[in-house]
C-alpha positions as CSV (number, residue, x, y, z in Angstrom):
1,M,-6.2,24.4,-12.0
2,S,-7.8,23.1,-9.8
3,V,-8.4,24.1,-6.6
4,L,-6.4,21.1,-5.0
5,E,-3.3,21.7,-7.8
6,S,-3.2,25.4,-6.9
7,L,-3.4,24.4,-2.8
8,R,-0.4,21.8,-3.9
9,A,1.3,24.1,-5.7
10,H,1.5,26.7,-3.1
11,T,2.4,24.7,-0.2
12,R,5.3,22.8,-2.1
13,R,7.5,24.2,-0.6
14,Q,6.1,24.4,3.3
15,H,4.9,20.6,2.3
16,E,8.7,19.3,1.1
17,A,10.3,21.4,3.6
18,L,8.6,19.2,6.4
19,H,10.1,15.7,4.9
20,V,13.7,16.5,5.2
21,H,13.3,18.3,8.9
22,P,15.6,17.0,11.2
23,L,12.5,16.0,13.9
24,L,10.7,14.3,11.4
25,K,13.3,12.9,9.1
26,G,13.1,9.6,10.4
27,L,9.5,9.2,9.2
28,S,10.6,7.8,7.0
29,D,13.8,6.4,7.5
30,D,15.8,3.9,9.5
31,S,17.1,6.8,11.9
32,L,14.0,6.9,14.1
33,T,14.2,6.5,17.8
34,L,12.1,6.2,20.5
35,E,12.8,9.0,22.0
36,D,12.6,10.6,18.5
37,F,8.7,9.6,18.6
38,Y,8.3,11.4,22.1
39,D,9.9,14.4,20.4
40,I,7.4,14.3,17.2
41,L,4.1,13.9,19.7
42,L,5.3,16.7,21.1
43,A,5.6,18.9,17.9
44,F,2.9,18.0,16.6
45,N,0.9,18.5,20.2
46,A,2.1,21.5,20.3
47,A,1.0,22.9,16.7
48,Y,-2.7,21.6,16.9
49,A,-3.2,22.6,20.8
50,A,-3.0,26.7,19.4
51,P,-5.2,26.4,16.7
52,E,-7.7,24.1,17.0
53,P,-9.8,25.2,20.2
54,N,-10.9,28.7,18.2
55,L,-12.1,26.8,15.3
56,H,-15.7,27.4,13.8
57,K,-17.5,24.2,12.5
58,V,-17.9,26.6,9.4
59,F,-18.1,23.0,6.8
60,P,-20.5,20.7,8.0
61,D,-20.0,18.3,5.5
62,A,-16.2,18.5,5.4
63,P,-13.7,16.3,7.7
64,N,-12.3,17.5,11.0
65,A,-9.8,14.7,12.1
66,P,-10.4,14.5,15.7
67,V,-6.1,15.5,16.0
68,R,-6.3,16.4,19.3
69,D,-8.0,13.6,20.5
70,W,-5.9,11.1,18.6
71,L,-2.7,13.0,20.1
72,A,-4.1,12.5,23.7
73,R,-4.2,9.3,23.8
74,D,-0.4,9.3,22.5
75,L,1.0,11.0,25.8
76,K,-1.5,9.2,28.1
77,R,-0.1,6.2,26.9
78,H,3.6,6.9,26.9
79,G,3.5,9.2,29.9
80,L,4.5,12.3,28.2
81,T,3.4,16.1,29.3
82,P,2.6,18.4,27.1
83,L,4.3,21.1,26.8
84,R,3.5,24.2,27.7
85,P,1.8,26.8,24.8
86,L,4.9,27.2,22.1
87,L,4.0,29.6,19.5
88,K,1.3,32.1,18.5
89,A,-0.9,29.8,15.7
90,P,-1.6,31.7,12.9
91,R,-5.5,33.0,12.4
92,F,-8.2,30.4,10.3
93,H,-11.0,33.2,11.5
94,T,-12.8,32.8,7.7
95,P,-14.2,29.9,5.4
96,S,-11.5,30.4,3.4
97,R,-9.0,30.1,5.9
98,L,-10.2,27.8,7.7
99,M,-10.6,25.3,4.5
100,G,-6.7,26.1,4.1
101,Y,-6.0,25.1,7.6
102,L,-8.3,21.9,7.4
103,Y,-6.8,21.1,3.8
104,V,-3.4,20.3,5.6
105,K,-4.8,19.0,8.4
106,Q,-6.7,16.5,5.9
107,G,-4.1,15.6,3.8
108,S,-2.1,14.8,7.0
109,T,-4.0,12.0,7.6
110,L,-3.1,10.6,4.1
111,G,0.5,11.1,5.7
112,G,0.0,9.4,8.6
113,H,-1.5,6.6,7.0
114,V,1.5,5.9,5.9
115,I,4.5,7.0,8.9
116,S,2.0,4.9,11.3
117,R,3.2,1.3,9.0
118,H,6.9,2.5,9.5
119,L,6.0,2.9,13.2
120,R,5.1,-0.3,13.6
121,D,7.6,-2.3,11.4
122,H,10.3,-0.5,12.7
123,L,10.1,0.5,17.0
124,S,6.8,-1.8,17.1
125,L,4.6,0.7,18.0
126,E,1.3,-1.2,16.9
127,P,-1.2,1.5,16.0
128,H,-4.1,2.1,17.3
129,V,-2.7,1.0,20.8
130,D,0.7,2.2,20.9
131,Q,-0.1,5.1,18.1
132,H,-3.8,6.1,17.5
133,F,-2.2,10.4,15.9
134,F,-0.3,8.9,12.8
135,A,-2.6,5.9,12.5
136,G,-5.5,8.1,12.7
137,Y,-8.9,7.2,10.7
138,G,-6.6,3.8,9.8
139,V,-8.5,1.3,6.8
140,A,-11.0,4.6,6.0
141,T,-8.7,7.3,5.6
142,G,-8.8,7.5,1.6
143,V,-12.7,7.4,2.7
144,Q,-12.7,10.7,4.4
145,W,-9.9,11.8,2.1
146,R,-12.4,12.2,-0.5
147,R,-15.0,13.0,1.1
148,F,-12.8,16.5,1.8
149,M,-12.1,16.7,-1.4
150,T,-15.6,16.5,-2.0
151,A,-16.6,19.5,0.1
152,L,-13.7,22.3,-1.4
153,D,-14.9,21.2,-4.3
154,A,-18.5,22.2,-3.5
155,Y,-17.6,25.1,-1.6
156,A,-14.9,26.4,-3.7
157,S,-16.6,28.8,-5.4
158,E,-17.7,30.3,-2.5
159,L,-13.5,30.2,-1.5
160,N,-11.6,34.1,-1.6
161,E,-8.2,31.8,-3.1
162,A,-6.0,34.2,-1.6
163,E,-7.1,33.8,1.6
164,L,-7.2,29.9,1.1
165,L,-3.6,29.7,-0.2
166,S,-1.7,30.9,2.1
167,A,-4.3,29.5,5.4
168,A,-3.0,26.4,3.7
169,A,1.5,27.5,3.8
170,D,0.6,29.3,7.3
171,A,-0.5,25.4,8.1
172,F,2.7,24.0,7.0
173,D,5.1,26.6,8.5
174,H,2.9,26.4,11.7
175,I,4.2,22.8,12.4
176,R,7.4,23.2,10.7
177,A,7.7,26.1,13.6
178,A,7.0,23.7,16.3
179,C,8.9,21.4,15.1
180,D,11.9,23.9,16.1
181,A,10.8,24.8,19.2
182,V,10.9,21.3,20.7
183,L,13.7,20.3,18.4
184,A,15.5,23.2,20.7
185,A,14.1,22.8,23.3
186,R,15.8,18.9,23.2
187,Q,18.9,20.2,22.8
188,T,19.9,22.1,26.0
189,R,17.3,19.0,27.8
190,A,18.9,17.8,31.3
191,T,17.4,14.2,31.0
192,P,15.9,12.2,28.4
193,L,12.8,11.7,27.4
194,L,13.0,8.3,27.6
195,A,13.8,8.5,31.3
196,V,10.8,10.4,32.7
197,A,8.3,8.6,29.9
198,E,5.8,6.0,32.1
199,P,6.2,2.4,30.0
200,M,3.8,2.1,27.8
201,A,1.0,-0.4,29.3
202,A,1.1,-2.5,25.6
203,H,4.5,-4.0,26.8
204,G,2.6,-5.4,30.6
205,V,3.7,-2.8,32.3
């Protein structure tokens, strides 16, 4: 079994759990509202806020998606305020655990490319204008994923498989925990996000 096949097999349950998460299910159907989109942005921003500042650039030839920059643009675009720290992130402090985390982060850009089209078609959110996080690399998504796979294969013999696989599972679980936290906060929110978010500049306001 290849490294990629092992990663996919080991994280299948966690990956599929995100697809059916109540906060995220609208990303693949017509139930999605703008309020949902705002909460999703806040959840992913919370998920990435904890681990990203502590990452070390161990693999200089592996792509490292600038997810926090993309999310910062989205939050600014929609007038959203980042949530206070919600979670303690897993540690991705060894090369093997870092690669496991990068697998999840880089892999998410593939799904994000599909979601970006859904956001455009369903909510009229233009890629790289009204939504940056899901639009990600845009037309370069496939190229960046192949670059990551080349790096993963190149370093595979140096990685501790147990650490690699556990870190990838931890990364998925961390995203799910952020979604759980935002969903719980939504249940007790007094004012809808649509009432406090700033109008989008893209709509001439």
